[in-house]
TORLUMVO-194444 format. One record per residue: residue number from 1; chain; x, z, y of N, C-alpha, C in turn. Coordinates in nm, 3 decimals, decimal comma. Layout:
i:NUM | ch:A | n.c1:X | n.c3:Z | n.c2:Y | ca.c1:X | ca.c3:Z | ca.c2:Y | c.c1:X | c.c3:Z | c.c2:Y
...
This chain:
i:1 | ch:A | n.c1:-6,943 | n.c3:13,553 | n.c2:-2,821 | ca.c1:-7,121 | ca.c3:13,556 | ca.c2:-2,826 | c.c1:-7,169 | c.c3:13,734 | c.c2:-2,804
i:2 | ch:A | n.c1:-7,161 | n.c3:13,791 | n.c2:-2,844 | ca.c1:-7,201 | ca.c3:13,928 | ca.c2:-2,755 | c.c1:-7,320 | c.c3:13,939 | c.c2:-2,693
i:3 | ch:A | n.c1:-7,185 | n.c3:13,943 | n.c2:-2,560 | ca.c1:-7,240 | ca.c3:13,905 | ca.c2:-2,382 | c.c1:-7,396 | c.c3:13,824 | c.c2:-2,378
i:4 | ch:A | n.c1:-7,411 | n.c3:13,748 | n.c2:-2,456 | ca.c1:-7,500 | ca.c3:13,647 | ca.c2:-2,434 | c.c1:-7,584 | c.c3:13,659 | c.c2:-2,550
i:5 | ch:A | n.c1:-7,592 | n.c3:13,740 | n.c2:-2,598 | ca.c1:-7,729 | ca.c3:13,853 | ca.c2:-2,732 | c.c1:-7,813 | c.c3:13,931 | c.c2:-2,583
i:6 | ch:A | n.c1:-7,970 | n.c3:13,961 | n.c2:-2,603 | ca.c1:-8,012 | ca.c3:13,994 | ca.c2:-2,535 | c.c1:-8,005 | c.c3:14,112 | c.c2:-2,500
i:7 | ch:A | n.c1:-8,076 | n.c3:14,202 | n.c2:-2,416 | ca.c1:-7,991 | ca.c3:14,351 | ca.c2:-2,430 | c.c1:-8,074 | c.c3:14,396 | c.c2:-2,488
i:8 | ch:A | n.c1:-8,069 | n.c3:14,546 | n.c2:-2,574 | ca.c1:-8,185 | ca.c3:14,565 | ca.c2:-2,651 | c.c1:-8,197 | c.c3:14,782 | c.c2:-2,598
i:9 | ch:A | n.c1:-8,286 | n.c3:14,808 | n.c2:-2,706 | ca.c1:-8,292 | ca.c3:15,005 | ca.c2:-2,622 | c.c1:-8,237 | c.c3:15,034 | c.c2:-2,767
i:10 | ch:A | n.c1:-8,237 | n.c3:14,960 | n.c2:-2,924 | ca.c1:-8,186 | ca.c3:15,034 | ca.c2:-3,016 | c.c1:-8,110 | c.c3:15,101 | c.c2:-3,008
i:11 | ch:A | n.c1:-8,085 | n.c3:15,150 | n.c2:-3,156 | ca.c1:-8,026 | ca.c3:15,265 | ca.c2:-3,227 | c.c1:-7,920 | c.c3:15,192 | c.c2:-3,225
i:12 | ch:A | n.c1:-7,775 | n.c3:15,331 | n.c2:-3,195 | ca.c1:-7,626 | ca.c3:15,243 | ca.c2:-3,190 | c.c1:-7,537 | c.c3:15,379 | c.c2:-3,203
i:13 | ch:A | n.c1:-7,461 | n.c3:15,390 | n.c2:-3,372 | ca.c1:-7,396 | ca.c3:15,507 | ca.c2:-3,383 | c.c1:-7,245 | c.c3:15,454 | c.c2:-3,459
i:14 | ch:A | n.c1:-7,186 | n.c3:15,553 | n.c2:-3,476 | ca.c1:-7,021 | ca.c3:15,557 | ca.c2:-3,540 | c.c1:-7,069 | c.c3:15,640 | c.c2:-3,597
i:15 | ch:A | n.c1:-7,047 | n.c3:15,670 | n.c2:-3,774 | ca.c1:-7,042 | ca.c3:15,768 | ca.c2:-3,832 | c.c1:-6,925 | c.c3:15,745 | c.c2:-3,877
i:16 | ch:A | n.c1:-6,851 | n.c3:15,928 | n.c2:-3,939 | ca.c1:-6,786 | ca.c3:15,984 | ca.c2:-3,992 | c.c1:-6,795 | c.c3:15,960 | c.c2:-4,137
i:17 | ch:A | n.c1:-6,826 | n.c3:15,919 | n.c2:-4,250 | ca.c1:-6,837 | ca.c3:15,929 | ca.c2:-4,369 | c.c1:-6,834 | c.c3:15,876 | c.c2:-4,410
i:18 | ch:A | n.c1:-6,822 | n.c3:15,942 | n.c2:-4,616 | ca.c1:-6,788 | ca.c3:15,868 | ca.c2:-4,697 | c.c1:-6,847 | c.c3:15,833 | c.c2:-4,738
i:19 | ch:A | n.c1:-6,740 | n.c3:15,676 | n.c2:-4,724 | ca.c1:-6,828 | ca.c3:15,514 | ca.c2:-4,731 | c.c1:-6,881 | c.c3:15,528 | c.c2:-4,876
i:20 | ch:A | n.c1:-6,804 | n.c3:15,490 | n.c2:-4,999 | ca.c1:-6,852 | ca.c3:15,501 | ca.c2:-5,106 | c.c1:-7,001 | c.c3:15,614 | c.c2:-5,168
i:21 | ch:A | n.c1:-7,029 | n.c3:15,705 | n.c2:-5,088 | ca.c1:-7,092 | ca.c3:15,831 | ca.c2:-5,149 | c.c1:-7,248 | c.c3:15,825 | c.c2:-5,184
i:22 | ch:A | n.c1:-7,295 | n.c3:15,765 | n.c2:-5,232 | ca.c1:-7,450 | ca.c3:15,697 | ca.c2:-5,236 | c.c1:-7,543 | c.c3:15,807 | c.c2:-5,256
i:23 | ch:A | n.c1:-7,461 | n.c3:15,930 | n.c2:-5,273 | ca.c1:-7,595 | ca.c3:16,022 | ca.c2:-5,271 | c.c1:-7,598 | c.c3:16,115 | c.c2:-5,060
i:24 | ch:A | n.c1:-7,518 | n.c3:16,130 | n.c2:-5,072 | ca.c1:-7,485 | ca.c3:16,202 | ca.c2:-4,904 | c.c1:-7,416 | c.c3:16,137 | c.c2:-4,780
i:25 | ch:A | n.c1:-7,390 | n.c3:15,968 | n.c2:-4,811 | ca.c1:-7,325 | ca.c3:15,937 | ca.c2:-4,758 | c.c1:-7,389 | c.c3:15,856 | c.c2:-4,675
i:26 | ch:A | n.c1:-7,364 | n.c3:15,685 | n.c2:-4,654 | ca.c1:-7,464 | ca.c3:15,634 | ca.c2:-4,445 | c.c1:-7,554 | c.c3:15,597 | c.c2:-4,571
i:27 | ch:A | n.c1:-7,622 | n.c3:15,622 | n.c2:-4,678 | ca.c1:-7,735 | ca.c3:15,574 | ca.c2:-4,686 | c.c1:-7,862 | c.c3:15,673 | c.c2:-4,594
i:28 | ch:A | n.c1:-7,775 | n.c3:15,759 | n.c2:-4,544 | ca.c1:-7,935 | ca.c3:15,840 | ca.c2:-4,512 | c.c1:-7,926 | c.c3:15,811 | c.c2:-4,373
i:29 | ch:A | n.c1:-7,849 | n.c3:15,718 | n.c2:-4,328 | ca.c1:-7,808 | ca.c3:15,646 | ca.c2:-4,136 | c.c1:-7,847 | c.c3:15,479 | c.c2:-4,168
i:30 | ch:A | n.c1:-7,862 | n.c3:15,448 | n.c2:-4,327 | ca.c1:-7,899 | ca.c3:15,306 | ca.c2:-4,315 | c.c1:-7,947 | c.c3:15,257 | c.c2:-4,336
i:31 | ch:A | n.c1:-8,059 | n.c3:15,087 | n.c2:-4,404 | ca.c1:-7,947 | ca.c3:15,042 | ca.c2:-4,394 | c.c1:-7,904 | c.c3:14,957 | c.c2:-4,170
i:32 | ch:A | n.c1:-7,821 | n.c3:14,940 | n.c2:-4,208 | ca.c1:-7,767 | ca.c3:14,834 | ca.c2:-4,039 | c.c1:-7,774 | c.c3:14,776 | c.c2:-4,056
i:33 | ch:A | n.c1:-7,806 | n.c3:14,657 | n.c2:-3,883 | ca.c1:-7,770 | ca.c3:14,565 | ca.c2:-3,888 | c.c1:-7,681 | c.c3:14,487 | c.c2:-3,899
i:34 | ch:A | n.c1:-7,588 | n.c3:14,630 | n.c2:-3,877 | ca.c1:-7,415 | ca.c3:14,520 | ca.c2:-3,744 | c.c1:-7,371 | c.c3:14,631 | c.c2:-3,883
i:35 | ch:A | n.c1:-7,235 | n.c3:14,564 | n.c2:-3,916 | ca.c1:-7,101 | ca.c3:14,702 | ca.c2:-3,963 | c.c1:-6,992 | c.c3:14,594 | c.c2:-3,961
i:36 | ch:A | n.c1:-6,879 | n.c3:14,648 | n.c2:-3,845 | ca.c1:-6,755 | ca.c3:14,615 | ca.c2:-3,813 | c.c1:-6,670 | c.c3:14,704 | c.c2:-3,910
i:37 | ch:A | n.c1:-6,651 | n.c3:14,617 | n.c2:-3,974 | ca.c1:-6,501 | ca.c3:14,659 | ca.c2:-4,089 | c.c1:-6,378 | c.c3:14,619 | c.c2:-4,002
i:38 | ch:A | n.c1:-6,236 | n.c3:14,743 | n.c2:-3,966 | ca.c1:-6,134 | ca.c3:14,650 | ca.c2:-3,880 | c.c1:-6,048 | c.c3:14,736 | c.c2:-4,013
i:39 | ch:A | n.c1:-5,960 | n.c3:14,615 | n.c2:-4,096 | ca.c1:-5,905 | ca.c3:14,688 | ca.c2:-4,119 | c.c1:-5,922 | c.c3:14,738 | c.c2:-4,271
i:40 | ch:A | n.c1:-6,043 | n.c3:14,790 | n.c2:-4,280 | ca.c1:-6,068 | ca.c3:14,888 | ca.c2:-4,411 | c.c1:-5,982 | c.c3:14,845 | c.c2:-4,574
i:41 | ch:A | n.c1:-6,031 | n.c3:14,743 | n.c2:-4,592 | ca.c1:-5,998 | ca.c3:14,668 | ca.c2:-4,685 | c.c1:-5,900 | c.c3:14,699 | c.c2:-4,742
i:42 | ch:A | n.c1:-5,766 | n.c3:14,617 | n.c2:-4,692 | ca.c1:-5,676 | ca.c3:14,675 | ca.c2:-4,724 | c.c1:-5,597 | c.c3:14,787 | c.c2:-4,745
i:43 | ch:A | n.c1:-5,632 | n.c3:14,903 | n.c2:-4,695 | ca.c1:-5,600 | ca.c3:15,019 | ca.c2:-4,686 | c.c1:-5,655 | c.c3:15,096 | c.c2:-4,842
i:44 | ch:A | n.c1:-5,759 | n.c3:14,965 | n.c2:-4,914 | ca.c1:-5,809 | ca.c3:15,013 | ca.c2:-5,033 | c.c1:-5,651 | c.c3:14,968 | c.c2:-5,161
i:45 | ch:A | n.c1:-5,737 | n.c3:14,989 | n.c2:-5,296 | ca.c1:-5,620 | ca.c3:15,035 | ca.c2:-5,413 | c.c1:-5,716 | c.c3:14,842 | c.c2:-5,486
i:46 | ch:A | n.c1:-5,653 | n.c3:14,742 | n.c2:-5,510 | ca.c1:-5,751 | ca.c3:14,640 | ca.c2:-5,565 | c.c1:-5,841 | c.c3:14,693 | c.c2:-5,638
i:47 | ch:A | n.c1:-5,833 | n.c3:14,794 | n.c2:-5,694 | ca.c1:-5,969 | ca.c3:14,797 | ca.c2:-5,818 | c.c1:-6,099 | c.c3:14,844 | c.c2:-5,740
i:48 | ch:A | n.c1:-6,074 | n.c3:14,885 | n.c2:-5,610 | ca.c1:-6,203 | ca.c3:14,903 | ca.c2:-5,523 | c.c1:-6,224 | c.c3:14,796 | c.c2:-5,458
i:49 | ch:A | n.c1:-6,195 | n.c3:14,702 | n.c2:-5,452 | ca.c1:-6,210 | ca.c3:14,561 | ca.c2:-5,359 | c.c1:-6,403 | c.c3:14,514 | c.c2:-5,370
i:50 | ch:A | n.c1:-6,441 | n.c3:14,486 | n.c2:-5,539 | ca.c1:-6,515 | ca.c3:14,480 | ca.c2:-5,587 | c.c1:-6,635 | c.c3:14,538 | c.c2:-5,545
i:51 | ch:A | n.c1:-6,607 | n.c3:14,738 | n.c2:-5,513 | ca.c1:-6,686 | ca.c3:14,822 | ca.c2:-5,508 | c.c1:-6,728 | c.c3:14,843 | c.c2:-5,395
i:52 | ch:A | n.c1:-6,577 | n.c3:14,770 | n.c2:-5,265 | ca.c1:-6,600 | ca.c3:14,757 | ca.c2:-5,164 | c.c1:-6,700 | c.c3:14,614 | c.c2:-5,109
i:53 | ch:A | n.c1:-6,725 | n.c3:14,541 | n.c2:-5,185 | ca.c1:-6,827 | ca.c3:14,439 | ca.c2:-5,127 | c.c1:-6,969 | c.c3:14,455 | c.c2:-5,137
i:54 | ch:A | n.c1:-6,975 | n.c3:14,550 | n.c2:-5,291 | ca.c1:-7,108 | ca.c3:14,581 | ca.c2:-5,351 | c.c1:-7,151 | c.c3:14,659 | c.c2:-5,218
i:55 | ch:A | n.c1:-7,025 | n.c3:14,763 | n.c2:-5,153 | ca.c1:-7,151 | ca.c3:14,885 | ca.c2:-5,071 | c.c1:-7,194 | c.c3:14,778 | c.c2:-4,973
i:56 | ch:A | n.c1:-7,117 | n.c3:14,701 | n.c2:-4,899 | ca.c1:-7,124 | ca.c3:14,630 | ca.c2:-4,834 | c.c1:-7,319 | c.c3:14,599 | c.c2:-4,775
i:57 | ch:A | n.c1:-7,274 | n.c3:14,515 | n.c2:-4,883 | ca.c1:-7,460 | ca.c3:14,458 | ca.c2:-4,938 | c.c1:-7,574 | c.c3:14,574 | c.c2:-4,917
i:58 | ch:A | n.c1:-7,513 | n.c3:14,658 | n.c2:-4,992 | ca.c1:-7,572 | ca.c3:14,782 | ca.c2:-5,003 | c.c1:-7,617 | c.c3:14,864 | c.c2:-4,844
i:59 | ch:A | n.c1:-7,539 | n.c3:14,873 | n.c2:-4,787 | ca.c1:-7,563 | ca.c3:14,890 | ca.c2:-4,627 | c.c1:-7,644 | c.c3:14,801 | c.c2:-4,539
i:60 | ch:A | n.c1:-7,562 | n.c3:14,678 | n.c2:-4,537 | ca.c1:-7,685 | ca.c3:14,635 | ca.c2:-4,442 | c.c1:-7,818 | c.c3:14,615 | c.c2:-4,482
i:61 | ch:A | n.c1:-7,884 | n.c3:14,572 | n.c2:-4,432 | ca.c1:-8,021 | ca.c3:14,540 | ca.c2:-4,385 | c.c1:-8,050 | c.c3:14,400 | c.c2:-4,499
i:62 | ch:A | n.c1:-8,078 | n.c3:14,316 | n.c2:-4,444 | ca.c1:-8,153 | ca.c3:14,163 | ca.c2:-4,530 | c.c1:-8,107 | c.c3:14,097 | c.c2:-4,423
i:63 | ch:A | n.c1:-8,083 | n.c3:14,048 | n.c2:-4,300 | ca.c1:-8,039 | ca.c3:13,960 | ca.c2:-4,221 | c.c1:-7,949 | c.c3:14,055 | c.c2:-4,144
i:64 | ch:A | n.c1:-7,863 | n.c3:14,151 | n.c2:-4,172 | ca.c1:-7,737 | ca.c3:14,230 | ca.c2:-4,140 | c.c1:-7,684 | c.c3:14,163 | c.c2:-4,073
i:65 | ch:A | n.c1:-7,576 | n.c3:14,186 | n.c2:-4,044 | ca.c1:-7,454 | ca.c3:14,102 | ca.c2:-4,040 | c.c1:-7,273 | c.c3:14,207 | c.c2:-4,047
i:66 | ch:A | n.c1:-7,152 | n.c3:14,169 | n.c2:-4,177 | ca.c1:-7,059 | ca.c3:14,150 | ca.c2:-4,128 | c.c1:-6,951 | c.c3:14,145 | c.c2:-4,062
i:67 | ch:A | n.c1:-6,852 | n.c3:14,205 | n.c2:-4,002 | ca.c1:-6,797 | ca.c3:14,157 | ca.c2:-3,889 | c.c1:-6,667 | c.c3:14,231 | c.c2:-3,987
i:68 | ch:A | n.c1:-6,542 | n.c3:14,193 | n.c2:-4,027 | ca.c1:-6,455 | ca.c3:14,174 | ca.c2:-4,063 | c.c1:-6,284 | c.c3:14,105 | c.c2:-4,021
i:69 | ch:A | n.c1:-6,230 | n.c3:14,228 | n.c2:-3,974 | ca.c1:-6,070 | ca.c3:14,202 | ca.c2:-3,919 | c.c1:-6,017 | c.c3:14,238 | c.c2:-4,067
i:70 | ch:A | n.c1:-5,980 | n.c3:14,081 | n.c2:-4,064 | ca.c1:-5,921 | ca.c3:14,076 | ca.c2:-4,235 | c.c1:-5,710 | c.c3:14,078 | c.c2:-4,239
i:71 | ch:A | n.c1:-5,685 | n.c3:14,147 | n.c2:-4,229 | ca.c1:-5,500 | ca.c3:14,206 | ca.c2:-4,214 | c.c1:-5,444 | c.c3:14,261 | c.c2:-4,292
i:72 | ch:A | n.c1:-5,324 | n.c3:14,280 | n.c2:-4,339 | ca.c1:-5,236 | ca.c3:14,170 | ca.c2:-4,347 | c.c1:-5,274 | c.c3:13,978 | c.c2:-4,373
i:73 | ch:A | n.c1:-5,272 | n.c3:13,848 | n.c2:-4,355 | ca.c1:-5,235 | ca.c3:13,786 | ca.c2:-4,412 | c.c1:-5,136 | c.c3:13,694 | c.c2:-4,534
i:74 | ch:A | n.c1:-5,190 | n.c3:13,676 | n.c2:-4,624 | ca.c1:-5,027 | ca.c3:13,584 | ca.c2:-4,700 | c.c1:-5,088 | c.c3:13,538 | c.c2:-4,778
i:75 | ch:A | n.c1:-5,024 | n.c3:13,464 | n.c2:-4,814 | ca.c1:-5,000 | ca.c3:13,361 | ca.c2:-4,863 | c.c1:-5,061 | c.c3:13,458 | c.c2:-5,041
i:76 | ch:A | n.c1:-5,176 | n.c3:13,419 | n.c2:-5,120 | ca.c1:-5,221 | ca.c3:13,461 | ca.c2:-5,293 | c.c1:-5,046 | c.c3:13,456 | c.c2:-5,370
i:77 | ch:A | n.c1:-5,097 | n.c3:13,548 | n.c2:-5,391 | ca.c1:-5,030 | ca.c3:13,577 | ca.c2:-5,547 | c.c1:-4,909 | c.c3:13,704 | c.c2:-5,465
i:78 | ch:A | n.c1:-4,895 | n.c3:13,727 | n.c2:-5,308 | ca.c1:-4,819 | ca.c3:13,800 | ca.c2:-5,300 | c.c1:-4,891 | c.c3:13,974 | c.c2:-5,317
i:79 | ch:A | n.c1:-4,770 | n.c3:14,029 | n.c2:-5,415 | ca.c1:-4,884 | ca.c3:14,177 | ca.c2:-5,419 | c.c1:-4,759 | c.c3:14,273 | c.c2:-5,358
i:80 | ch:A | n.c1:-4,789 | n.c3:14,449 | n.c2:-5,303 | ca.c1:-4,707 | ca.c3:14,524 | ca.c2:-5,254 | c.c1:-4,762 | c.c3:14,676 | c.c2:-5,332
i:81 | ch:A | n.c1:-4,632 | n.c3:14,715 | n.c2:-5,312 | ca.c1:-4,694 | ca.c3:14,825 | ca.c2:-5,405 | c.c1:-4,816 | c.c3:14,938 | c.c2:-5,346
i:82 | ch:A | n.c1:-4,807 | n.c3:14,900 | n.c2:-5,236 | ca.c1:-4,836 | ca.c3:15,008 | ca.c2:-5,124 | c.c1:-4,991 | c.c3:14,938 | c.c2:-5,056
i:83 | ch:A | n.c1:-5,097 | n.c3:14,958 | n.c2:-4,962 | ca.c1:-5,094 | ca.c3:15,006 | ca.c2:-4,875 | c.c1:-5,035 | c.c3:14,959 | c.c2:-4,765
i:84 | ch:A | n.c1:-5,042 | n.c3:14,855 | n.c2:-4,650 | ca.c1:-5,146 | ca.c3:14,751 | ca.c2:-4,638 | c.c1:-5,067 | c.c3:14,617 | c.c2:-4,736
i:85 | ch:A | n.c1:-5,261 | n.c3:14,690 | n.c2:-4,821 | ca.c1:-5,237 | ca.c3:14,529 | ca.c2:-4,958 | c.c1:-5,264 | c.c3:14,375 | c.c2:-4,878
i:86 | ch:A | n.c1:-5,198 | n.c3:14,316 | n.c2:-4,941 | ca.c1:-5,228 | ca.c3:14,196 | ca.c2:-4,876 | c.c1:-5,376 | c.c3:14,123 | c.c2:-4,876
i:87 | ch:A | n.c1:-5,381 | n.c3:14,038 | n.c2:-4,781 | ca.c1:-5,538 | ca.c3:13,980 | ca.c2:-4,729 | c.c1:-5,477 | c.c3:13,834 | c.c2:-4,758
i:88 | ch:A | n.c1:-5,602 | n.c3:13,787 | n.c2:-4,766 | ca.c1:-5,631 | ca.c3:13,611 | ca.c2:-4,676 | c.c1:-5,784 | c.c3:13,625 | c.c2:-4,749
i:89 | ch:A | n.c1:-5,856 | n.c3:13,484 | n.c2:-4,707 | ca.c1:-5,980 | ca.c3:13,403 | ca.c2:-4,662 | c.c1:-6,019 | c.c3:13,389 | c.c2:-4,740
i:90 | ch:A | n.c1:-5,931 | n.c3:13,357 | n.c2:-4,852 | ca.c1:-6,030 | ca.c3:13,336 | ca.c2:-4,975 | c.c1:-6,037 | c.c3:13,408 | c.c2:-5,071
i:91 | ch:A | n.c1:-6,007 | n.c3:13,516 | n.c2:-5,071 | ca.c1:-5,988 | ca.c3:13,677 | ca.c2:-5,112 | c.c1:-6,118 | c.c3:13,751 | c.c2:-5,117
i:92 | ch:A | n.c1:-6,141 | n.c3:13,716 | n.c2:-4,938 | ca.c1:-6,274 | ca.c3:13,767 | ca.c2:-4,859 | c.c1:-6,384 | c.c3:13,767 | c.c2:-4,912
i:93 | ch:A | n.c1:-6,345 | n.c3:13,638 | n.c2:-4,907 | ca.c1:-6,475 | ca.c3:13,492 | ca.c2:-4,928 | c.c1:-6,546 | c.c3:13,593 | c.c2:-5,108
i:94 | ch:A | n.c1:-6,459 | n.c3:13,552 | n.c2:-5,186 | ca.c1:-6,418 | ca.c3:13,581 | ca.c2:-5,327 | c.c1:-6,540 | c.c3:13,687 | c.c2:-5,355
i:95 | ch:A | n.c1:-6,518 | n.c3:13,777 | n.c2:-5,280 | ca.c1:-6,559 | ca.c3:13,946 | ca.c2:-5,298 | c.c1:-6,692 | c.c3:13,909 | c.c2:-5,216
i:96 | ch:A | n.c1:-6,739 | n.c3:13,888 | n.c2:-5,123 | ca.c1:-6,856 | ca.c3:13,875 | ca.c2:-5,033 | c.c1:-6,978 | c.c3:13,820 | c.c2:-5,078
i:97 | ch:A | n.c1:-6,935 | n.c3:13,641 | n.c2:-5,117 | ca.c1:-7,028 | ca.c3:13,591 | ca.c2:-5,158 | c.c1:-7,121 | c.c3:13,643 | c.c2:-5,318
i:98 | ch:A | n.c1:-7,037 | n.c3:13,667 | n.c2:-5,390 | ca.c1:-7,145 | ca.c3:13,653 | ca.c2:-5,518 | c.c1:-7,225 | c.c3:13,832 | c.c2:-5,468
i:99 | ch:A | n.c1:-7,178 | n.c3:13,828 | n.c2:-5,341 | ca.c1:-7,302 | ca.c3:13,955 | ca.c2:-5,288 | c.c1:-7,398 | c.c3:13,882 | c.c2:-5,193
i:100 | ch:A | n.c1:-7,417 | n.c3:13,732 | n.c2:-5,207 | ca.c1:-7,493 | ca.c3:13,717 | ca.c2:-5,134 | c.c1:-7,474 | c.c3:13,745 | c.c2:-4,913
i:101 | ch:A | n.c1:-7,311 | n.c3:13,711 | n.c2:-4,976 | ca.c1:-7,307 | ca.c3:13,742 | ca.c2:-4,824 | c.c1:-7,215 | c.c3:13,513 | c.c2:-4,776
i:102 | ch:A | n.c1:-7,264 | n.c3:13,497 | n.c2:-4,678 | ca.c1:-7,228 | ca.c3:13,395 | ca.c2:-4,660 | c.c1:-7,100 | c.c3:13,354 | c.c2:-4,456
i:103 | ch:A | n.c1:-6,989 | n.c3:13,271 | n.c2:-4,479 | ca.c1:-6,883 | ca.c3:13,261 | ca.c2:-4,330 | c.c1:-7,004 | c.c3:13,219 | c.c2:-4,248
i:104 | ch:A | n.c1:-7,048 | n.c3:13,243 | n.c2:-4,165 | ca.c1:-7,103 | ca.c3:13,252 | ca.c2:-4,001 | c.c1:-6,925 | c.c3:13,181 | c.c2:-3,952
i:105 | ch:A | n.c1:-6,876 | n.c3:13,250 | n.c2:-3,898 | ca.c1:-6,750 | ca.c3:13,138 | ca.c2:-3,829 | c.c1:-6,587 | c.c3:13,218 | c.c2:-3,872
i:106 | ch:A | n.c1:-6,461 | n.c3:13,203 | n.c2:-3,848 | ca.c1:-6,364 | ca.c3:13,259 | ca.c2:-3,912 | c.c1:-6,278 | c.c3:13,206 | c.c2:-3,779
i:107 | ch:A | n.c1:-6,199 | n.c3:13,311 | n.c2:-3,757 | ca.c1:-6,070 | ca.c3:13,289 | ca.c2:-3,598 | c.c1:-5,955 | c.c3:13,308 | c.c2:-3,694
i:108 | ch:A | n.c1:-5,877 | n.c3:13,220 | n.c2:-3,691 | ca.c1:-5,710 | ca.c3:13,280 | ca.c2:-3,716 | c.c1:-5,637 | c.c3:13,290 | c.c2:-3,602
i:109 | ch:A | n.c1:-5,596 | n.c3:13,369 | n.c2:-3,603 | ca.c1:-5,538 | ca.c3:13,419 | ca.c2:-3,496 | c.c1:-5,399 | c.c3:13,455 | c.c2:-3,574
i:110 | ch:A | n.c1:-5,354 | n.c3:13,424 | n.c2:-3,548 | ca.c1:-5,156 | ca.c3:13,427 | ca.c2:-3,632 | c.c1:-5,010 | c.c3:13,417 | c.c2:-3,500
i:111 | ch:A | n.c1:-4,928 | n.c3:13,504 | n.c2:-3,582 | ca.c1:-4,871 | ca.c3:13,508 | ca.c2:-3,429 | c.c1:-4,808 | c.c3:13,378 | c.c2:-3,398
């Protein structure tokens, strides 16, 4: 998909900041057209899941895209005492849909 997109001269950056800090964090650099989330959610305690989804919505432009790698994928109801916490597509969808996101595509890669 990316290789088929027209070349742009826009700004590209990788940032190392406090994701949840709304005062001095990413807001000064955003909003963003694209956020690539590589297994970030599974490292957060479940109490922060809704805050993660809200923050993603805040940081993206109205037509921005979130690409997220969901790992580890396990059946619903499985609990673990520490990260990585179990993830599944329905969980991610239940977090992001109320924030205005919709799934454009999903690919399942299992061993």
